[in-house]
C-alpha positions as CSV (number, residue, x, y, z in Angstrom):
1,M,-32.3,-15.2,-6.7
2,T,-33.7,-16.1,-10.4
3,T,-33.4,-18.7,-12.4
4,V,-30.1,-20.7,-13.0
5,N,-29.0,-20.4,-16.7
6,S,-28.5,-24.4,-17.0
7,K,-25.9,-24.4,-20.0
8,I,-23.8,-22.3,-18.2
9,R,-21.4,-23.4,-14.9
10,A,-18.8,-21.6,-14.1
11,V,-14.8,-22.6,-11.7
12,D,-13.8,-19.9,-9.2
13,L,-10.2,-20.1,-9.0
14,F,-8.6,-17.5,-5.5
15,C,-12.2,-18.0,-5.2
16,G,-11.6,-16.6,-0.9
17,A,-15.3,-16.5,0.8
18,G,-17.5,-16.0,-2.4
19,G,-17.7,-12.9,-3.5
20,L,-16.9,-13.5,-7.3
21,T,-19.3,-16.9,-6.8
22,H,-22.6,-15.0,-4.7
23,G,-22.8,-12.4,-7.4
24,F,-23.0,-15.1,-10.0
25,L,-25.2,-17.3,-7.9
26,L,-27.8,-14.3,-7.2
27,E,-27.7,-13.6,-10.4
28,G,-27.9,-17.4,-12.4
29,L,-25.2,-18.3,-12.8
30,K,-24.5,-21.1,-11.6
31,V,-20.4,-21.8,-9.8
32,N,-19.9,-25.7,-9.2
33,A,-16.6,-25.1,-7.0
34,G,-14.8,-22.5,-5.6
35,I,-10.5,-22.7,-5.7
36,D,-8.5,-21.6,-2.5
37,L,-5.5,-22.8,-0.5
38,D,-6.8,-20.0,2.4
39,S,-8.5,-23.0,4.9
40,A,-10.0,-21.1,6.5
41,C,-12.7,-19.5,3.5
42,Q,-13.8,-23.2,3.6
43,Y,-16.9,-22.5,5.9
44,P,-18.1,-19.4,4.5
45,Y,-17.8,-20.3,1.5
46,E,-19.5,-23.2,1.3
47,V,-22.0,-22.8,3.8
48,N,-23.1,-19.2,1.9
49,N,-22.9,-20.7,-1.8
50,Q,-24.6,-24.1,-3.3
51,A,-21.0,-24.9,-4.6
52,Q,-17.4,-27.2,-3.4
53,F,-15.4,-25.8,-1.4
54,I,-11.6,-27.0,-3.2
55,R,-8.7,-26.3,-1.1
56,Q,-5.5,-26.6,-3.2
57,D,-2.8,-24.9,-4.7
58,V,-3.4,-23.3,-8.1
59,T,0.2,-24.6,-9.1
60,K,-1.2,-28.6,-8.8
61,I,-4.6,-28.0,-11.0
62,T,-4.4,-29.6,-14.2
63,G,-6.4,-28.3,-16.9
64,D,-8.1,-31.6,-16.7
65,H,-9.0,-31.4,-12.9
66,L,-11.1,-27.8,-14.4
67,N,-12.8,-29.9,-16.9
68,E,-13.6,-32.9,-14.7
69,I,-15.7,-29.6,-12.2
70,F,-17.4,-28.1,-14.8
71,G,-18.7,-31.2,-16.2
72,K,-21.1,-31.1,-19.1
73,S,-21.7,-27.8,-19.6
74,K,-21.9,-25.9,-23.2
75,I,-20.4,-23.3,-21.2
76,R,-17.7,-23.0,-19.3
77,V,-16.7,-19.5,-16.8
78,L,-13.5,-19.5,-16.1
79,A,-13.0,-16.6,-13.4
80,G,-9.6,-16.2,-12.0
81,C,-9.2,-13.5,-9.6
82,A,-6.0,-13.1,-7.5
83,P,-5.2,-11.8,-4.8
84,C,-3.6,-8.6,-5.7
85,Q,-0.5,-8.0,-4.0
86,P,1.6,-8.1,-6.6
87,F,-0.2,-5.7,-9.0
88,S,-0.3,-3.0,-5.8
89,T,1.2,0.3,-7.4
90,Y,2.2,1.1,-4.1
91,A,4.3,-2.3,-2.7
92,H,6.3,-2.5,-5.7
93,K,6.3,1.2,-7.1
94,Y,5.3,0.8,-10.2
95,D,8.0,-1.8,-11.7
96,V,6.1,-3.5,-14.7
97,K,8.8,-5.1,-15.3
98,R,10.1,-7.7,-12.9
99,D,8.1,-11.1,-13.5
100,D,8.9,-13.3,-10.3
101,K,6.5,-12.5,-8.8
102,W,3.5,-12.8,-10.9
103,S,3.1,-16.5,-10.8
104,L,-0.7,-16.1,-10.5
105,L,-1.8,-14.7,-12.7
106,Q,1.2,-17.2,-15.3
107,Q,-0.7,-19.6,-13.8
108,F,-3.8,-18.6,-14.8
109,S,-2.7,-18.7,-18.1
110,R,-1.5,-21.7,-18.4
111,L,-5.0,-23.5,-17.2
112,I,-6.1,-21.0,-19.6
113,K,-4.7,-23.4,-22.6
114,E,-4.7,-26.9,-20.8
115,S,-8.8,-26.2,-20.7
116,S,-10.3,-23.8,-23.5
117,P,-12.7,-22.4,-21.4
118,E,-15.0,-20.8,-23.8
119,I,-15.4,-17.5,-21.7
120,V,-12.8,-16.3,-18.9
121,T,-13.0,-13.5,-16.1
122,M,-10.7,-11.7,-14.2
123,E,-10.5,-9.1,-11.4
124,N,-7.7,-7.1,-10.4
125,V,-6.8,-3.5,-9.2
126,P,-6.2,-0.8,-12.0
127,S,-2.5,-1.1,-11.8
128,V,-2.1,-4.2,-13.4
129,C,-2.6,-2.9,-16.6
130,K,0.8,-1.4,-16.4
131,H,2.4,-4.5,-15.6
132,E,3.9,-5.7,-18.5
133,V,2.9,-9.7,-18.1
134,F,-0.9,-8.5,-18.0
135,D,-0.2,-7.2,-21.7
136,S,1.5,-10.5,-22.2
137,F,-1.9,-12.4,-20.7
138,V,-4.3,-10.1,-23.1
139,R,-1.6,-11.4,-26.2
140,S,-2.1,-15.1,-25.8
141,L,-5.8,-15.2,-24.6
142,K,-6.2,-13.8,-28.6
143,R,-3.3,-15.7,-29.7
144,R,-5.8,-18.3,-28.4
145,G,-9.1,-17.3,-29.8
146,Y,-10.3,-14.8,-27.3
147,Y,-12.6,-11.5,-28.6
148,V,-10.9,-10.0,-25.4
149,W,-12.4,-6.8,-24.0
150,H,-11.3,-5.3,-20.7
151,G,-11.4,-2.4,-19.0
152,I,-11.5,-0.3,-15.2
153,I,-15.1,-0.8,-13.9
154,D,-15.8,2.4,-11.1
155,S,-17.8,-0.1,-8.6
156,T,-20.3,2.5,-7.3
157,L,-22.4,2.0,-11.1
158,Y,-23.8,-1.2,-10.6
159,G,-24.9,-0.9,-6.9
160,A,-21.5,-1.5,-4.4
161,P,-22.0,1.2,-1.5
162,Q,-18.5,2.0,-1.5
163,S,-15.6,4.0,-3.8
164,R,-13.6,1.1,-5.3
165,K,-12.1,1.1,-9.2
166,R,-11.4,-1.8,-10.4
167,M,-9.6,-3.6,-13.7
168,V,-11.9,-6.4,-15.3
169,L,-10.8,-8.7,-18.0
170,L,-13.8,-10.7,-20.0
171,A,-12.3,-12.6,-22.9
172,S,-15.0,-15.2,-25.1
173,M,-14.0,-17.9,-27.7
174,L,-18.1,-17.4,-29.0
175,G,-17.5,-13.6,-30.4
176,E,-16.9,-9.8,-28.8
177,I,-18.2,-9.4,-25.3
178,E,-17.6,-6.4,-22.8
179,F,-18.8,-4.9,-19.6
180,I,-22.7,-4.5,-19.6
181,E,-24.1,-0.4,-19.0
182,P,-23.8,1.0,-15.6
183,T,-27.4,-0.2,-13.1
184,Q,-27.3,3.1,-10.8
185,K,-28.2,6.1,-11.5
186,K,-26.2,7.6,-8.2
187,P,-24.3,5.4,-5.9
188,K,-25.5,3.7,-2.8
189,T,-24.7,5.8,0.4
190,V,-22.7,5.0,3.4
191,R,-27.0,5.3,5.8
192,E,-28.7,3.2,3.0
193,A,-25.7,0.6,3.8
194,I,-25.5,0.4,7.3
195,G,-27.8,2.9,8.6
196,K,-30.1,0.9,10.3
197,L,-27.7,-1.8,12.1
198,E,-27.8,-1.6,16.2
199,R,-25.8,0.3,18.3
200,I,-22.4,-0.6,19.2
201,K,-19.4,1.0,21.6
202,A,-15.8,-0.2,20.1
203,G,-14.7,-3.1,21.9
204,D,-18.0,-4.6,22.5
205,G,-20.0,-6.1,19.9
206,S,-23.7,-7.3,18.9
207,G,-25.1,-10.0,20.8
208,K,-27.6,-11.0,18.1
209,D,-24.5,-10.6,15.6
210,R,-21.1,-11.7,16.3
211,L,-19.7,-10.2,13.1
212,H,-21.2,-6.7,14.0
213,S,-18.4,-6.5,16.6
214,T,-15.2,-3.8,16.6
215,R,-12.2,-3.5,17.6
216,S,-10.7,-1.2,20.9
217,L,-9.8,1.6,20.5
218,T,-6.7,2.9,22.8
219,P,-7.3,5.6,25.1
220,V,-5.7,8.6,23.1
221,N,-7.4,7.5,19.4
222,Y,-10.0,7.4,21.0
223,E,-9.6,10.7,22.2
224,R,-9.3,11.4,18.4
225,I,-12.2,9.6,17.2
226,K,-14.2,12.3,19.4
227,V,-12.7,15.2,17.6
228,S,-12.7,13.5,14.0
229,K,-15.8,15.1,11.3
230,P,-17.2,12.6,9.0
231,G,-15.1,13.5,6.1
232,G,-12.7,15.3,7.3
233,T,-9.1,14.7,8.8
234,W,-6.6,15.0,11.3
235,R,-5.8,18.1,11.0
236,D,-9.3,19.0,12.6
237,W,-7.9,17.7,15.6
238,P,-6.8,19.9,18.2
239,K,-2.7,19.9,17.6
240,Q,-1.6,17.2,21.1
241,L,-3.2,14.7,19.2
242,V,-1.9,14.9,15.8
243,V,0.3,11.7,15.8
244,D,3.8,12.5,15.6
245,C,4.8,11.1,12.2
246,H,2.4,12.9,10.6
247,K,4.0,16.2,12.6
248,V,6.8,15.9,9.2
249,E,6.6,17.0,5.9
250,S,6.5,13.2,4.5
251,G,3.6,12.0,6.5
252,S,1.6,15.4,6.3
253,T,0.5,14.5,2.4
254,F,-1.8,11.2,3.9
255,S,-5.0,12.8,5.1
256,G,-7.5,9.8,4.4
257,V,-6.3,7.7,7.7
258,Y,-7.6,8.6,11.1
259,G,-10.8,9.4,9.4
260,R,-14.5,9.0,10.0
261,M,-17.4,8.4,6.1
262,E,-20.1,10.6,5.8
263,W,-23.0,8.9,5.6
264,D,-24.8,10.7,2.5
265,K,-22.1,9.2,0.8
266,P,-19.9,5.4,-0.4
267,A,-17.2,4.2,1.7
268,P,-14.0,4.4,1.2
269,T,-12.5,1.0,-0.6
270,M,-12.5,-1.7,1.6
271,T,-9.1,-2.4,3.1
272,T,-7.9,-5.9,4.9
273,Q,-8.0,-3.9,7.4
274,F,-10.9,-1.5,7.2
275,Y,-11.4,-2.8,11.3
276,S,-8.9,-0.3,12.0
277,F,-9.9,3.4,12.8
278,G,-5.8,3.9,12.5
279,S,-5.4,2.6,8.8
280,G,-8.0,4.4,7.0
281,R,-10.9,6.5,6.3
282,F,-12.4,4.2,8.9
283,G,-14.2,5.5,11.8
284,H,-18.0,5.0,12.2
285,P,-19.6,8.8,10.7
286,E,-21.6,8.6,14.5
287,Q,-20.3,6.4,17.0
288,N,-16.7,6.0,18.4
289,R,-15.6,4.1,17.1
290,A,-13.7,1.8,14.1
291,I,-16.8,0.5,11.4
292,S,-17.5,-3.2,12.3
293,L,-16.5,-6.6,10.4
294,R,-20.5,-7.0,9.8
295,E,-20.5,-3.5,8.4
296,G,-16.7,-4.2,6.1
297,A,-19.0,-7.2,4.8
298,I,-22.2,-5.1,3.8
299,F,-19.7,-2.5,1.9
300,Q,-18.8,-5.3,0.9
301,G,-21.6,-6.3,-1.0
302,F,-22.3,-8.9,1.7
303,P,-25.7,-9.8,2.3
304,R,-26.4,-9.3,5.9
305,K,-26.9,-12.9,7.3
306,Y,-23.8,-14.1,5.2
307,K,-21.8,-16.7,7.6
308,F,-18.1,-16.1,8.1
309,L,-18.5,-17.7,11.2
310,K,-19.0,-21.6,13.4
311,K,-20.7,-21.6,15.7
312,D,-17.9,-21.1,18.7
313,E,-15.5,-19.7,16.5
314,V,-13.9,-16.8,17.7
315,V,-13.5,-13.8,15.9
316,N,-10.9,-13.2,15.0
317,F,-10.4,-9.5,13.4
318,T,-7.1,-9.6,11.2
319,A,-8.1,-12.4,9.9
320,L,-11.7,-11.8,8.7
321,G,-10.2,-8.4,8.1
322,R,-8.2,-10.0,5.7
323,M,-11.3,-12.6,3.5
324,I,-13.6,-9.9,4.1
325,G,-11.1,-7.3,2.5
326,N,-9.3,-9.3,-0.3
327,A,-13.4,-10.6,-1.9
328,V,-14.5,-9.5,-5.1
329,P,-17.5,-6.9,-4.3
330,V,-20.7,-9.3,-4.7
331,D,-22.1,-6.0,-6.6
332,L,-19.5,-6.5,-9.1
333,G,-19.8,-10.1,-9.1
334,R,-23.3,-9.9,-10.3
335,A,-22.3,-7.2,-12.9
336,I,-19.9,-9.6,-13.9
337,A,-22.5,-12.2,-14.4
338,K,-24.9,-10.2,-16.0
339,S,-22.5,-9.5,-18.5
340,I,-21.6,-13.1,-20.0
341,L,-25.2,-14.0,-19.4
342,Q,-25.7,-11.3,-21.8
343,H,-23.1,-12.4,-23.9
344,V,-24.2,-16.0,-24.5
345,D,-28.0,-15.1,-24.7
346,Q,-27.0,-12.5,-28.3
347,Y,-25.2,-15.9,-29.6
348,K,-28.1,-17.9,-28.9
349,I,-26.2,-21.0,-27.5
């Protein structure tokens, strides 16, 4: 961990389990608090990061409250990585004009207006740029005197061992700001990320790490994964194993489900159901199982020892999958932090 810059403090709205905050922490950008409505995130957020977790509905937060959290810091950074589901092209069929689902982004805009932080950042799915509410958000920043940069970032170019492209926005009152150049010459692979983890079986887990646990497979899915090839598709299976929906024309194009990862390529994008073999290319490259919760967390950039569970807490795949899959990848968080710190250094503040 690098030395903390004493002049800068951040607040992480929609902080979740702490992916962005942890990336900031590793780069020496101190986060005073994370704010989220999901109480399940409090333990992993606080135990792994030197920051307070505030369980609060963002609509109840005010700019004055944020400024109290920032304290007397010279440079205030407000991060607002709102949940991406409202901007999913799959969920809304490119319905870019509806404004009844975008309240979180509108609340973020309100808080920027009320607190006037020197620097603002947000991260979301690339398709957010197609929505009118995003254009309105950018215009409002510029009207308030912010210099704005936004673009689509390939996370593999910044150390993430998964194929994940995200829209990142940076805005500053100090002057022109931009994202740093790629830090990696070649992507980190599945092998580099999880190749040395303990072998486990489907429906089982490690005695040393409860997060290194996997969902069980039905008998037919066990037969399917046995005949699945790394990088292959369900089209490689014997006909009797093919799922009924894939036998019709409407389902024949979904070749990425029920797939194994490849050792020497990055993992696919982690979703909230990465622990399910049938939900994507989430089969282990070699072992006959889906990836474990720990492996999904590692693909999201969380350190191997990042704690998600209290000592006696039961492993809940749905809750943990949502928490891990929705996180900002830690490596992307580090790149955002580096961009901000480089920007501040440029203006010698």
